[in-house]
GULUMZA-48912 format. One record per residue: residue number from 1; residue in one letter; x, y, z of N, C-alpha, C in turn. Coordinates in nm, 2 decimals. Layout:
REC; num; residuo; n_east; n_north; n_up; ca_east; ca_north; ca_up; c_east; c_north; c_up
REC; NUM; A; X; Y; Z; X; Y; Z; X; Y; Z
...
***
This chain:
REC; num; residuo; n_east; n_north; n_up; ca_east; ca_north; ca_up; c_east; c_north; c_up
REC; 1; X; 30.12; 6.87; -11.35; 30.07; 6.83; -11.48; 29.95; 6.92; -11.51
REC; 2; X; 29.90; 6.91; -11.63; 29.79; 6.99; -11.67; 29.66; 6.95; -11.60
REC; 3; X; 29.65; 6.82; -11.58; 29.54; 6.76; -11.51; 29.53; 6.81; -11.37
REC; 4; X; 29.64; 6.81; -11.30; 29.64; 6.86; -11.17; 29.60; 7.01; -11.16
REC; 5; X; 29.65; 7.08; -11.26; 29.62; 7.22; -11.26; 29.46; 7.24; -11.27
REC; 6; X; 29.41; 7.16; -11.37; 29.26; 7.17; -11.39; 29.19; 7.13; -11.26
REC; 7; X; 29.23; 7.02; -11.20; 29.16; 6.98; -11.08; 29.17; 7.09; -10.97
REC; 8; X; 29.28; 7.14; -10.96; 29.30; 7.25; -10.85; 29.21; 7.37; -10.89
REC; 9; X; 29.20; 7.40; -11.02; 29.12; 7.51; -11.05; 28.97; 7.49; -11.02
REC; 10; X; 28.93; 7.37; -11.06; 28.79; 7.33; -11.03; 28.76; 7.34; -10.88
REC; 11; X; 28.85; 7.28; -10.80; 28.83; 7.28; -10.66; 28.83; 7.42; -10.60
REC; 12; X; 28.91; 7.50; -10.66; 28.91; 7.64; -10.61; 28.78; 7.71; -10.64
REC; 13; X; 28.73; 7.69; -10.77; 28.61; 7.75; -10.80; 28.49; 7.70; -10.72
REC; 14; X; 28.50; 7.57; -10.69; 28.39; 7.52; -10.60; 28.40; 7.58; -10.47
REC; 15; X; 28.52; 7.59; -10.41; 28.53; 7.65; -10.28; 28.48; 7.80; -10.28
REC; 16; X; 28.51; 7.87; -10.39; 28.47; 8.01; -10.40; 28.31; 8.01; -10.40
REC; 17; X; 28.25; 7.92; -10.48; 28.11; 7.92; -10.50; 28.04; 7.88; -10.36
REC; 18; X; 28.11; 7.79; -10.29; 28.05; 7.75; -10.16; 28.05; 7.87; -10.07
REC; 19; X; 28.16; 7.94; -10.07; 28.17; 8.06; -9.98; 28.06; 8.16; -10.02
REC; 20; X; 28.05; 8.18; -10.15; 27.95; 8.27; -10.20; 27.81; 8.23; -10.16
REC; 21; X; 27.78; 8.10; -10.17; 27.65; 8.05; -10.13; 27.63; 8.06; -9.98
REC; 22; X; 27.73; 8.04; -9.91; 27.72; 8.06; -9.76; 27.69; 8.20; -9.72
REC; 23; X; 27.76; 8.29; -9.79; 27.74; 8.44; -9.77; 27.59; 8.47; -9.81
REC; 24; X; 27.55; 8.42; -9.92; 27.41; 8.45; -9.97; 27.31; 8.39; -9.87
REC; 25; X; 27.34; 8.27; -9.82; 27.25; 8.20; -9.72; 27.24; 8.29; -9.60
REC; 26; X; 27.36; 8.34; -9.55; 27.35; 8.42; -9.43; 27.27; 8.55; -9.45
REC; 27; X; 27.29; 8.61; -9.57; 27.22; 8.73; -9.61; 27.06; 8.70; -9.61
REC; 28; X; 27.03; 8.58; -9.67; 26.89; 8.54; -9.67; 26.84; 8.52; -9.53
REC; 29; X; 26.92; 8.45; -9.45; 26.87; 8.43; -9.31; 26.85; 8.57; -9.24
REC; 30; X; 26.95; 8.66; -9.26; 26.94; 8.79; -9.20; 26.81; 8.86; -9.24
REC; 31; X; 26.79; 8.86; -9.38; 26.67; 8.92; -9.43; 26.54; 8.85; -9.38
REC; 32; X; 26.55; 8.72; -9.37; 26.43; 8.65; -9.31; 26.40; 8.70; -9.17
REC; 33; X; 26.51; 8.71; -9.09; 26.49; 8.75; -8.95; 26.44; 8.89; -8.95
REC; 34; X; 26.49; 8.98; -9.04; 26.44; 9.12; -9.04; 26.29; 9.12; -9.08
REC; 35; X; 26.26; 9.04; -9.18; 26.12; 9.03; -9.22; 26.03; 8.98; -9.11
REC; 36; X; 26.08; 8.88; -9.04; 26.00; 8.83; -8.93; 25.98; 8.94; -8.82
REC; 37; X; 26.09; 9.01; -8.79; 26.07; 9.12; -8.69; 25.97; 9.23; -8.74
REC; 38; X; 25.98; 9.26; -8.87; 25.89; 9.36; -8.93; 25.75; 9.31; -8.92
REC; 39; X; 25.73; 9.18; -8.96; 25.60; 9.11; -8.95; 25.54; 9.12; -8.81
REC; 40; X; 25.62; 9.08; -8.72; 25.57; 9.08; -8.58; 25.54; 9.22; -8.53
REC; 41; X; 25.63; 9.32; -8.57; 25.60; 9.45; -8.53; 25.47; 9.50; -8.59
REC; 42; X; 25.45; 9.47; -8.72; 25.32; 9.51; -8.79; 25.20; 9.44; -8.72
REC; 43; X; 25.22; 9.31; -8.69; 25.12; 9.23; -8.63; 25.08; 9.29; -8.49
REC; 44; X; 25.19; 9.33; -8.41; 25.16; 9.39; -8.28; 25.10; 9.52; -8.30
REC; 45; X; 25.14; 9.60; -8.40; 25.07; 9.73; -8.42; 24.93; 9.72; -8.46
REC; 46; X; 24.90; 9.61; -8.54; 24.76; 9.59; -8.58; 24.68; 9.55; -8.45
REC; 47; X; 24.74; 9.46; -8.37; 24.67; 9.42; -8.25; 24.65; 9.54; -8.15
REC; 48; X; 24.75; 9.63; -8.14; 24.74; 9.75; -8.06; 24.63; 9.84; -8.11
REC; 49; X; 24.63; 9.86; -8.24; 24.53; 9.94; -8.30; 24.39; 9.89; -8.28
REC; 50; X; 24.38; 9.75; -8.29; 24.25; 9.69; -8.27; 24.21; 9.70; -8.12
REC; 51; X; 24.30; 9.69; -8.03; 24.27; 9.70; -7.89; 24.23; 9.85; -7.86
REC; 52; X; 24.30; 9.94; -7.92; 24.26; 10.08; -7.90; 24.12; 10.11; -7.95
REC; 53; X; 24.09; 10.06; -8.07; 23.96; 10.07; -8.12; 23.85; 10.01; -8.03
REC; 54; X; 23.89; 9.89; -7.98; 23.79; 9.83; -7.89; 23.77; 9.91; -7.76
REC; 55; X; 23.88; 9.96; -7.71; 23.87; 10.04; -7.59; 23.79; 10.17; -7.62
REC; 56; X; 23.81; 10.23; -7.73; 23.74; 10.35; -7.77; 23.59; 10.32; -7.79
REC; 57; X; 23.56; 10.21; -7.85; 23.42; 10.17; -7.87; 23.35; 10.15; -7.73
REC; 58; X; 23.43; 10.08; -7.64; 23.37; 10.05; -7.51; 23.35; 10.19; -7.43
REC; 59; X; 23.45; 10.28; -7.45; 23.43; 10.41; -7.38; 23.31; 10.48; -7.44
REC; 60; X; 23.29; 10.48; -7.57; 23.18; 10.55; -7.63; 23.05; 10.48; -7.58
REC; 61; X; 23.05; 10.35; -7.57; 22.93; 10.28; -7.53; 22.90; 10.32; -7.38
REC; 62; X; 23.00; 10.32; -7.30; 22.98; 10.36; -7.16; 22.93; 10.50; -7.15
REC; 63; X; 22.98; 10.60; -7.23; 22.93; 10.73; -7.23; 22.79; 10.74; -7.27
REC; 64; X; 22.75; 10.66; -7.38; 22.61; 10.65; -7.42; 22.52; 10.60; -7.31
REC; 65; X; 22.57; 10.49; -7.24; 22.49; 10.43; -7.14; 22.47; 10.53; -7.02
REC; 66; X; 22.58; 10.61; -6.99; 22.57; 10.71; -6.89; 22.47; 10.82; -6.92
REC; 67; X; 22.48; 10.86; -7.05; 22.39; 10.97; -7.10; 22.24; 10.92; -7.09
REC; 68; X; 22.22; 10.80; -7.13; 22.08; 10.74; -7.13; 22.04; 10.73; -6.98
REC; 69; X; 22.13; 10.69; -6.89; 22.09; 10.67; -6.75; 22.06; 10.81; -6.69
REC; 70; X; 22.14; 10.91; -6.73; 22.11; 11.05; -6.68; 21.97; 11.10; -6.73
REC; 71; X; 21.95; 11.07; -6.86; 21.82; 11.11; -6.92; 21.70; 11.04; -6.85
REC; 72; X; 21.72; 10.91; -6.83; 21.62; 10.83; -6.76; 21.60; 10.89; -6.62
REC; 73; X; 21.71; 10.92; -6.55; 21.70; 10.97; -6.42; 21.62; 11.11; -6.42
REC; 74; X; 21.65; 11.19; -6.52; 21.58; 11.32; -6.53; 21.44; 11.30; -6.56
REC; 75; X; 21.40; 11.21; -6.65; 21.26; 11.18; -6.68; 21.19; 11.13; -6.56
REC; 76; X; 21.26; 11.04; -6.48; 21.19; 10.99; -6.36; 21.17; 11.10; -6.26
REC; 77; X; 21.27; 11.19; -6.25; 21.25; 11.30; -6.15; 21.14; 11.39; -6.20
REC; 78; X; 21.13; 11.42; -6.33; 21.02; 11.50; -6.38; 20.89; 11.44; -6.35
REC; 79; X; 20.88; 11.31; -6.38; 20.75; 11.24; -6.35; 20.72; 11.24; -6.20
REC; 80; X; 20.83; 11.22; -6.12; 20.80; 11.22; -5.97; 20.75; 11.36; -5.93
REC; 81; X; 20.81; 11.47; -5.98; 20.76; 11.60; -5.94; 20.62; 11.63; -5.99
REC; 82; X; 20.59; 11.58; -6.12; 20.46; 11.60; -6.17; 20.36; 11.52; -6.09
REC; 83; X; 20.40; 11.40; -6.05; 20.31; 11.32; -5.97; 20.28; 11.38; -5.83
REC; 84; X; 20.39; 11.45; -5.78; 20.37; 11.52; -5.65; 20.27; 11.63; -5.67
REC; 85; X; 20.28; 11.71; -5.77; 20.19; 11.82; -5.80; 20.05; 11.77; -5.82
REC; 86; X; 20.04; 11.66; -5.89; 19.91; 11.61; -5.93; 19.84; 11.52; -5.82
REC; 87; X; 19.91; 11.50; -5.70; 19.84; 11.43; -5.59; 19.79; 11.54; -5.50
REC; 88; X; 19.66; 11.56; -5.51; 19.59; 11.66; -5.43; 19.46; 11.60; -5.37
REC; 89; X; 19.45; 11.59; -5.24; 19.33; 11.54; -5.18; 19.32; 11.59; -5.03
REC; 90; X; 19.20; 11.61; -4.98; 19.19; 11.65; -4.84; 19.06; 11.60; -4.79
REC; 91; X; 19.05; 11.59; -4.66; 18.93; 11.56; -4.59; 18.94; 11.62; -4.45
REC; 92; X; 18.83; 11.69; -4.40; 18.84; 11.75; -4.27; 18.70; 11.75; -4.21
REC; 93; X; 18.69; 11.75; -4.07; 18.57; 11.76; -4.00; 18.56; 11.89; -3.93
REC; 94; X; 18.44; 11.93; -3.89; 18.42; 12.07; -3.85; 18.49; 12.11; -3.72
REC; 95; X; 18.48; 12.02; -3.61; 18.54; 12.06; -3.48; 18.66; 11.97; -3.46
REC; 96; X; 18.76; 12.04; -3.41; 18.88; 11.97; -3.37; 18.87; 11.89; -3.24
REC; 97; X; 18.78; 11.94; -3.15; 18.75; 11.87; -3.03; 18.62; 11.92; -2.97
REC; 98; X; 18.57; 11.84; -2.88; 18.44; 11.89; -2.81; 18.32; 11.86; -2.89
REC; 99; X; 18.21; 11.91; -2.85; 18.08; 11.89; -2.91; 18.00; 12.03; -2.91
REC; 100; X; 17.94; 12.07; -3.02; 17.89; 12.20; -3.03; 17.78; 12.21; -3.14
REC; 101; X; 17.68; 12.30; -3.11; 17.59; 12.34; -3.21; 17.64; 12.48; -3.26
REC; 102; X; 17.64; 12.49; -3.39; 17.69; 12.62; -3.45; 17.57; 12.68; -3.52
REC; 103; X; 17.54; 12.81; -3.49; 17.43; 12.88; -3.55; 17.31; 12.87; -3.46
REC; 104; X; 17.20; 12.93; -3.50; 17.18; 12.99; -3.64; 17.23; 13.13; -3.65
REC; 105; X; 17.26; 13.17; -3.78; 17.30; 13.31; -3.81; 17.20; 13.37; -3.91
REC; 106; X; 17.20; 13.50; -3.91; 17.11; 13.58; -3.99; 17.16; 13.58; -4.14
REC; 107; X; 17.28; 13.55; -4.16; 17.34; 13.55; -4.30; 17.43; 13.42; -4.32
REC; 108; X; 17.46; 13.40; -4.44; 17.55; 13.29; -4.47; 17.69; 13.31; -4.40
REC; 109; X; 17.74; 13.21; -4.34; 17.87; 13.23; -4.27; 17.97; 13.12; -4.31
REC; 110; X; 18.09; 13.17; -4.33; 18.20; 13.07; -4.37; 18.22; 12.97; -4.27
REC; 111; X; 18.24; 12.84; -4.31; 18.27; 12.73; -4.21; 18.42; 12.70; -4.22
REC; 112; X; 18.48; 12.68; -4.11; 18.62; 12.64; -4.10; 18.63; 12.50; -4.04
REC; 113; X; 18.67; 12.41; -4.12; 18.68; 12.27; -4.08; 18.82; 12.25; -4.02
REC; 114; X; 18.82; 12.24; -3.88; 18.95; 12.24; -3.81; 19.02; 12.11; -3.81
REC; 115; X; 18.95; 12.00; -3.80; 19.02; 11.87; -3.78; 19.05; 11.81; -3.91
REC; 116; X; 19.18; 11.81; -3.95; 19.22; 11.76; -4.08; 19.25; 11.61; -4.07
REC; 117; X; 19.18; 11.54; -4.15; 19.20; 11.39; -4.16; 19.31; 11.36; -4.26
REC; 118; X; 19.31; 11.43; -4.37; 19.41; 11.41; -4.47; 19.42; 11.55; -4.55
REC; 119; X; 19.55; 11.58; -4.59; 19.57; 11.70; -4.66; 19.69; 11.68; -4.76
REC; 120; X; 19.67; 11.59; -4.85; 19.78; 11.56; -4.95; 19.79; 11.68; -5.05
REC; 121; X; 19.91; 11.73; -5.05; 19.93; 11.85; -5.14; 19.92; 11.98; -5.06
REC; 122; X; 19.87; 11.98; -4.94; 19.85; 12.10; -4.85; 19.77; 12.21; -4.92
REC; 123; X; 19.67; 12.17; -5.00; 19.59; 12.27; -5.07; 19.48; 12.33; -4.98
REC; 124; X; 19.44; 12.25; -4.87; 19.34; 12.30; -4.78; 19.40; 12.36; -4.66
REC; 125; X; 19.34; 12.48; -4.62; 19.39; 12.55; -4.50; 19.29; 12.54; -4.39
REC; 126; X; 19.33; 12.47; -4.28; 19.24; 12.45; -4.16; 19.22; 12.58; -4.08
REC; 127; X; 19.29; 12.68; -4.11; 19.28; 12.81; -4.04; 19.17; 12.90; -4.10
REC; 128; X; 19.15; 12.88; -4.23; 19.06; 12.97; -4.31; 18.94; 12.89; -4.36
REC; 129; X; 18.95; 12.76; -4.37; 18.85; 12.67; -4.43; 18.85; 12.68; -4.59
REC; 130; X; 18.96; 12.74; -4.64; 18.97; 12.75; -4.79; 19.05; 12.64; -4.85
REC; 131; X; 19.00; 12.59; -4.96; 19.08; 12.50; -5.05; 19.12; 12.58; -5.17
REC; 132; X; 19.25; 12.59; -5.19; 19.30; 12.68; -5.30; 19.37; 12.58; -5.40
REC; 133; X; 19.32; 12.58; -5.53; 19.36; 12.49; -5.63; 19.51; 12.52; -5.67
REC; 134; X; 19.60; 12.41; -5.65; 19.74; 12.43; -5.68; 19.77; 12.41; -5.83
REC; 135; X; 19.68; 12.34; -5.91; 19.70; 12.32; -6.05; 19.57; 12.34; -6.12
REC; 136; X; 19.57; 12.37; -6.25; 19.45; 12.37; -6.33; 19.40; 12.23; -6.35
REC; 137; X; 19.28; 12.20; -6.32; 19.23; 12.07; -6.33; 19.08; 12.05; -6.29
REC; 138; X; 19.04; 11.93; -6.30; 18.90; 11.89; -6.26; 18.91; 11.83; -6.12
REC; 139; X; 18.83; 11.89; -6.03; 18.83; 11.85; -5.89; 18.68; 11.81; -5.85
REC; 140; X; 18.68; 11.72; -5.75; 18.55; 11.68; -5.70; 18.54; 11.71; -5.55
REC; 141; X; 18.43; 11.77; -5.51; 18.41; 11.80; -5.37; 18.28; 11.74; -5.32
REC; 142; X; 18.28; 11.71; -5.19; 18.15; 11.66; -5.13; 18.15; 11.70; -4.98
REC; 143; X; 18.03; 11.72; -4.93; 18.02; 11.76; -4.79; 17.90; 11.69; -4.73
REC; 144; X; 17.91; 11.67; -4.60; 17.80; 11.61; -4.52; 17.78; 11.70; -4.40
REC; 145; X; 17.65; 11.74; -4.38; 17.61; 11.82; -4.27; 17.52; 11.75; -4.17
REC; 146; X; 17.55; 11.76; -4.04; 17.46; 11.70; -3.94; 17.40; 11.80; -3.85
REC; 147; X; 17.28; 11.78; -3.81; 17.22; 11.88; -3.71; 17.11; 11.81; -3.63
REC; 148; X; 17.07; 11.87; -3.52; 16.96; 11.82; -3.44; 16.83; 11.88; -3.49
REC; 149; X; 16.73; 11.80; -3.50; 16.60; 11.85; -3.55; 16.55; 11.96; -3.47
REC; 150; X; 16.49; 12.06; -3.53; 16.44; 12.18; -3.46; 16.32; 12.23; -3.54
REC; 151; X; 16.22; 12.28; -3.47; 16.10; 12.33; -3.53; 16.13; 12.45; -3.62
REC; 152; X; 16.22; 12.54; -3.58; 16.24; 12.66; -3.66; 16.37; 12.66; -3.74
REC; 153; X; 16.46; 12.57; -3.72; 16.59; 12.58; -3.79; 16.62; 12.44; -3.85
REC; 154; X; 16.65; 12.45; -3.98; 16.70; 12.33; -4.05; 16.85; 12.33; -4.04
REC; 155; X; 16.92; 12.24; -4.11; 17.06; 12.22; -4.12; 17.11; 12.22; -4.26
REC; 156; X; 17.21; 12.31; -4.29; 17.25; 12.31; -4.43; 17.38; 12.39; -4.45
REC; 157; X; 17.44; 12.37; -4.57; 17.56; 12.45; -4.61; 17.56; 12.46; -4.76
REC; 158; X; 17.63; 12.56; -4.81; 17.64; 12.57; -4.96; 17.79; 12.57; -5.00
REC; 159; X; 17.82; 12.50; -5.11; 17.95; 12.50; -5.16; 17.97; 12.62; -5.25
REC; 160; X; 18.09; 12.69; -5.23; 18.11; 12.82; -5.30; 18.25; 12.81; -5.37
REC; 161; X; 18.25; 12.87; -5.49; 18.38; 12.88; -5.57; 18.40; 13.03; -5.59
REC; 162; X; 18.51; 13.08; -5.53; 18.54; 13.22; -5.55; 18.43; 13.31; -5.50
REC; 163; X; 18.35; 13.26; -5.40; 18.24; 13.34; -5.36; 18.11; 13.31; -5.43
REC; 164; X; 18.11; 13.24; -5.54; 17.99; 13.21; -5.62; 17.93; 13.08; -5.57
REC; 165; X; 17.80; 13.09; -5.55; 17.72; 12.97; -5.50; 17.72; 12.86; -5.61
REC; 166; X; 17.75; 12.74; -5.56; 17.76; 12.62; -5.65; 17.64; 12.53; -5.62
REC; 167; X; 17.64; 12.46; -5.51; 17.53; 12.37; -5.47; 17.50; 12.39; -5.32
REC; 168; X; 17.38; 12.35; -5.29; 17.33; 12.36; -5.15; 17.30; 12.22; -5.10
REC; 169; X; 17.34; 12.19; -4.97; 17.29; 12.07; -4.90; 17.21; 12.12; -4.78
REC; 170; X; 17.07; 12.08; -4.78; 16.99; 12.13; -4.68; 16.88; 12.03; -4.64
REC; 171; X; 16.85; 12.02; -4.50; 16.75; 11.93; -4.45; 16.69; 12.00; -4.33
REC; 172; X; 16.55; 11.98; -4.32; 16.48; 12.04; -4.20; 16.37; 11.94; -4.16
REC; 173; X; 16.38; 11.91; -4.03; 16.28; 11.84; -3.96; 16.27; 11.88; -3.81
REC; 174; X; 16.16; 11.85; -3.75; 16.14; 11.91; -3.62; 16.21; 11.83; -3.51
REC; 175; X; 16.25; 11.71; -3.53; 16.31; 11.63; -3.42; 16.41; 11.53; -3.48
REC; 176; X; 16.48; 11.46; -3.39; 16.58; 11.36; -3.42; 16.69; 11.42; -3.50
REC; 177; X; 16.78; 11.33; -3.56; 16.89; 11.38; -3.63; 16.86; 11.43; -3.77
REC; 178; X; 16.94; 11.52; -3.82; 16.92; 11.58; -3.95; 17.05; 11.56; -4.03
REC; 179; X; 17.04; 11.50; -4.15; 17.15; 11.48; -4.24; 17.13; 11.54; -4.37
REC; 180; X; 17.23; 11.63; -4.41; 17.22; 11.69; -4.54; 17.36; 11.68; -4.61
REC; 181; X; 17.36; 11.69; -4.74; 17.48; 11.69; -4.81; 17.47; 11.71; -4.96
REC; 182; X; 17.58; 11.72; -5.03; 17.58; 11.74; -5.17; 17.72; 11.73; -5.22
REC; 183; X; 17.74; 11.73; -5.35; 17.87; 11.72; -5.41; 17.87; 11.79; -5.55
REC; 184; X; 17.99; 11.82; -5.60; 18.00; 11.89; -5.72; 18.14; 11.86; -5.78
REC; 185; X; 18.15; 11.85; -5.92; 18.27; 11.84; -5.99; 18.30; 11.97; -6.06
REC; 186; X; 18.42; 12.03; -6.04; 18.45; 12.17; -6.08; 18.58; 12.17; -6.16
REC; 187; X; 18.58; 12.25; -6.27; 18.70; 12.28; -6.34; 18.76; 12.41; -6.27
REC; 188; X; 18.88; 12.39; -6.21; 18.94; 12.51; -6.14; 19.07; 12.55; -6.20
REC; 189; X; 19.09; 12.68; -6.20; 19.22; 12.74; -6.24; 19.31; 12.75; -6.12
REC; 190; X; 19.43; 12.76; -6.14; 19.53; 12.78; -6.03; 19.49; 12.90; -5.95
REC; 191; X; 19.47; 12.88; -5.82; 19.44; 12.99; -5.73; 19.29; 13.00; -5.70
REC; 192; X; 19.20; 12.93; -5.77; 19.06; 12.93; -5.74; 19.04; 12.88; -5.59
REC; 193; X; 18.94; 12.94; -5.53; 18.91; 12.91; -5.39; 18.78; 12.85; -5.37
REC; 194; X; 18.77; 12.73; -5.31; 18.65; 12.66; -5.28; 18.63; 12.64; -5.13
REC; 195; X; 18.51; 12.67; -5.08; 18.49; 12.66; -4.94; 18.34; 12.64; -4.91
REC; 196; X; 18.30; 12.62; -4.79; 18.16; 12.60; -4.75; 18.11; 12.72; -4.67
REC; 197; X; 17.98; 12.75; -4.69; 17.92; 12.85; -4.61; 17.79; 12.79; -4.54
REC; 198; X; 17.78; 12.82; -4.41; 17.66; 12.77; -4.34; 17.54; 12.85; -4.39
REC; 199; X; 17.43; 12.78; -4.42; 17.32; 12.84; -4.48; 17.25; 12.93; -4.36
REC; 200; X; 17.19; 13.04; -4.40; 17.14; 13.13; -4.30; 17.02; 13.06; -4.23
REC; 201; X; 17.01; 13.10; -4.10; 16.90; 13.05; -4.01; 16.90; 12.89; -4.00
REC; 202; X; 17.02; 12.84; -4.00; 17.04; 12.69; -3.98; 17.13; 12.66; -3.86
REC; 203; X; 17.12; 12.54; -3.81; 17.21; 12.49; -3.70; 17.28; 12.37; -3.75
REC; 204; X; 17.41; 12.37; -3.72; 17.50; 12.26; -3.76; 17.56; 12.20; -3.64
REC; 205; X; 17.57; 12.07; -3.63; 17.63; 12.01; -3.51; 17.75; 11.92; -3.55
REC; 206; X; 17.85; 11.92; -3.46; 17.96; 11.83; -3.47; 18.01; 11.79; -3.33
REC; 207; X; 18.08; 11.68; -3.32; 18.13; 11.63; -3.20; 18.25; 11.54; -3.22
REC; 208; X; 18.28; 11.46; -3.12; 18.40; 11.37; -3.13; 18.37; 11.26; -3.24
REC; 209; X; 18.24; 11.24; -3.27; 18.21; 11.15; -3.38; 18.23; 11.20; -3.52
REC; 210; X; 18.25; 11.33; -3.53; 18.29; 11.40; -3.66; 18.18; 11.37; -3.76
REC; 211; X; 18.06; 11.42; -3.74; 17.95; 11.40; -3.83; 17.96; 11.49; -3.95
REC; 212; X; 18.01; 11.61; -3.93; 18.01; 11.71; -4.04; 18.14; 11.72; -4.10
REC; 213; X; 18.15; 11.70; -4.23; 18.28; 11.69; -4.30; 18.28; 11.76; -4.43
REC; 214; X; 18.40; 11.79; -4.48; 18.42; 11.85; -4.61; 18.54; 11.79; -4.67
REC; 215; X; 18.53; 11.74; -4.80; 18.64; 11.66; -4.86; 18.64; 11.70; -5.01
REC; 216; X; 18.76; 11.68; -5.07; 18.78; 11.71; -5.21; 18.91; 11.65; -5.26
REC; 217; X; 18.92; 11.63; -5.39; 19.04; 11.58; -5.45; 19.05; 11.61; -5.60
REC; 218; X; 19.17; 11.61; -5.65; 19.19; 11.64; -5.79; 19.16; 11.51; -5.87
REC; 219; X; 19.07; 11.52; -5.97; 19.04; 11.40; -6.05; 19.15; 11.39; -6.16
REC; 220; X; 19.18; 11.50; -6.23; 19.29; 11.50; -6.33; 19.32; 11.64; -6.36
REC; 221; X; 19.45; 11.67; -6.39; 19.49; 11.80; -6.43; 19.45; 11.83; -6.58
REC; 222; X; 19.44; 11.96; -6.62; 19.40; 12.00; -6.75; 19.51; 12.08; -6.81
***
């Protein structure tokens, strides 16, 4: 009948639409899965890029730290070397051993202080009695002279710089012990030579007690 035909037609169309909807649903599901995959891929790529940036930043920071550490190490080494150059001091007594009166002489005579108590920087030479300035700077020197009293001979010595007379320490009495001394602060250039000369017609004594001494040190470089 016509009604049956209509019913069948409607049912057929419904079935067709259901299949079409099912197909569209599957397509949508597939697209959704594809979009999820793309989303996760993009998310992973973002995370990887972020990780790479973080690693690069850390590497740059490590390089910066290493450079700073190297610079600091170089600065410390420079300061250490400068400190070594600027540490200059010595002290010595006249005789290395024994007991002896030295002099008198008719002229001023260089004194060589043999027994080295300290020689920081090795600027003093116990073989020549010369102190040779290793750096330009201000130095301080002092000396103490001991002798036995004598009617005709005093005890004394003069501080010299490059052969130029600077100061004299001198004492004279007829008996007992004689003590003389002096000091000076000098501006020295590299290579300047400072030493002591025994004053003419004097006697100087030294022994195991080390009465007669010569000392000096760098106050500050210039």
